[in-house]
N, C-alpha and C positions, 0 to 999 in steps of 0.2 A: 504493500500500500504506500510505502514511503516514496516510491518512484512516481506514483500518481498524485500524491498530495501536493496541492498548491497552497502555500501558506506565507502570508506577508504581515509583518508587524509595522504599523505606520504611526508615527508620532505627530500629533496635531501641532501646527505651528512650524513644523519642519518639513514633513513629508506631504502634508496637505494643509489647507487653510493657512498657507504661508502669509505672514503679515497680519493675521487676525490677532489682536492683542489678547482677547479672552482665551482663544485656543492656545496661544503661546504661554500664557500664565497657568492654564489648567493642566497642561502636559498630558492630555488624554492619549491613550492608545486606541486605535481602531485596528481591526484584523480582517484580512481577506483570506477565506478558506475555500478550497475547491478541489475539483477533480481535473487533472490536466488532460485526461483522455476524452472526457465528455465536454470539457470547457465550462462546466457549471460551477457557480461559486455563490457564497453568501458573504455578507458583511456583518461583522460583530460591532455593535454600537456605533452606527453612523451618526455623526453630529458635525456641527460647524459647516464646512464646505463639502456637503454631500456630493455635489457635482464633481468635485475633485476625485472622490473615491470611485465614483462610477466611471470617470474617465480613465483612472488608473487600471481598473478592471478591463475596460475595453482595449486599452493599449497592450495589455497582456494577453489579449485574445480570449478573455473569459466573459461569460454571460451570467448576469445576476439572476438567481432563482429564489432568493430569500434573504431575510435579515434575522440575526440572532441578537436579542437584547439581554444584557446581563441584569439590568434593573432600570427603574423608571426615571432616574435623575436626568435633568435636561442636558448636562454635559455629555450624556451617553446616547440619548434618544431625541433631543431637542425639546424646546419649550422655554418658559420664562424662568430666568435665574439672575438674581442680583441686579435687577433692572435691565437686563439684556434679554433679547429674544433670540434664542439660538436655533438655527435650522437643524432639522433632524429627519426622523422617519416620515413626517408629514410631507416635507419637501421632496424626499426621495420618491414617495408614492405618486407625486405629481408627474414624475418623469418615467417611472416604471412600476407596474402593478405586480407586487410579489407579497407572499405571506410574511408576517412579522411574528417570529416565534418567541413566546414569552412563557414564563412560569405561570401556572394558573393563579397563584396568590398575588401576582403582579399585574394581571391583565387590566383591572379597573384603574390602577394607578397609572399605567402607561396610557390608557385611553384618556383619562382626565388631564394628564400633563401635556400630552402632545396634540389632543384634539382629533386623533384618527378614529375611524369607526371601529366598533367592536368586531365587525366582519372582516377587518383587515388583520386581526390578531388570531394566532393559533396558540391556544393554551396547552401547556404540557405539565405532566407530573414528573416527580423525581425519577431520574435514570431512564427516561425515554430517549429514543435515538432519532435524530434527524439525519437522513442520508442526502448527501450532495453528490450526485452521480453515484459512484460506488464507494464513496468515503463516508463512513459512519461517524457521527458526532454525538457523544453522550451528553445529555443535559442533566446537570447535577444541581438539585435544589439546595442552596446554602444560605438560609435565612439569617438575618442579623443586622446587616447594613440596611436592608429593606426586607419586607416580608417575603418577597418572591425573588430575591437575588439568586442568580444561577451562574454556575461555572460550566465550561465546555471542555470536554476531554476528547482529543483527537490524535491518534497515532503518537502517543507519548508526549503530547503537549497539553498543558492545562491552562486554558485561558480563564483567568480567575476574577476578572472584573474588579470590583471594589471590595470583594470579600477578603482577599489576601494580596498584599503587596510583598515585595521582597523585604521591605522594612516596614513593619506595622501591618495594620488591617483597616478596614473601612470603619468610619465613625458610626456610632449608634445613637447619637443625640439628635438626629433628624427625625421627622415624623415617620413612624413605622419601624424605627430602629429598635433593636433588642439585644442588650449586651450579653445576656445568657445564651440567646440563640446563636450569636456569632461565635461564642466560645465552643459550642457544640459543633458548629459547622467547621471551625478550624481543626478541631480534634478529628472529625471525620475525614477531612481532606488529608490530614497528616497520615492517615492509615491507607491511603491509596497505594495500590501495587505499582511496581515498575519504575519508581523514581521519575515521574514525568518532569518536564521542564516547565516552570511556572512563567506564564506571560501575563502580567498584571494589567489593570485598567488605567494606570497612571505611571509615569516614570518618576517615582518618588525616591529613587535610588540611583547610584552611579551606573549600574548595569541595567539593561532592559529586560533581562531574563536570567533565570538560574534554576538548577535542579532543585526539586522539592527537598531532597535530603539536606542540601546546603542551607536552604531557607529555614528548615526546622532547626538547624544547628545555630544559626546566626540571628534569626528574627525573635525579638523579645516576646512576641505574643505567644510563643510556644514554651515560655518558661514556666507558667503556672501548670501544675500537674493535676489540679482538681478545680471544680467550680468555685469552691471556697477560696482557694488561692487566687483565682481570677478576680473574684469580687474584692479581695484585699488589695490587689495590684491596680485594678482599673475602676473600682468603685461601682461595678455593675450591680 
């Protein structure tokens, strides 16, 4: 499958949305994942200059067949944030009609934040699979940062959204956040087989990716060994 896998990590403000001050400040990652033989692809978390992402896909000879959303925050799917109106999936759907794959617990949040129709969304449960051509992508429900946050596991790569960064994890003080839930999600991710490479939702570290084993050794969020220790360290 590795020969067929098309995978690109793109940094907002550098690889797309160049010159956008919000994109440059927020350092979001978007991801392109697809099948090189069928030329089908999905975008993970399209925001800011969504046209740039579609143009990059086209330049690579790929055809968009869907979107995967890690969670509903506007810097990942578009919407109003800090007085700015960020383009996202609503603008993408004006250019091409594809399904938006979300966790079931996140669907209503995505609909309200972005204004897209509920019929544009495809709701999923934990550990369902979306196939892009012949490339299977596991959808892992990892609540805590938001109720329906999800990560994506594809061919030894873990696209972790804002659930897990190389340094730290997603905040839980926004609406829908849950400190105890994210602790459980992090512990579950820590037990994944195969030592996948972690690809986070933001570049909050010097490196853009790292193996999960290394993240577990160096990231302070894995220091607590029980929920009680987590509460003591993080006040959850």
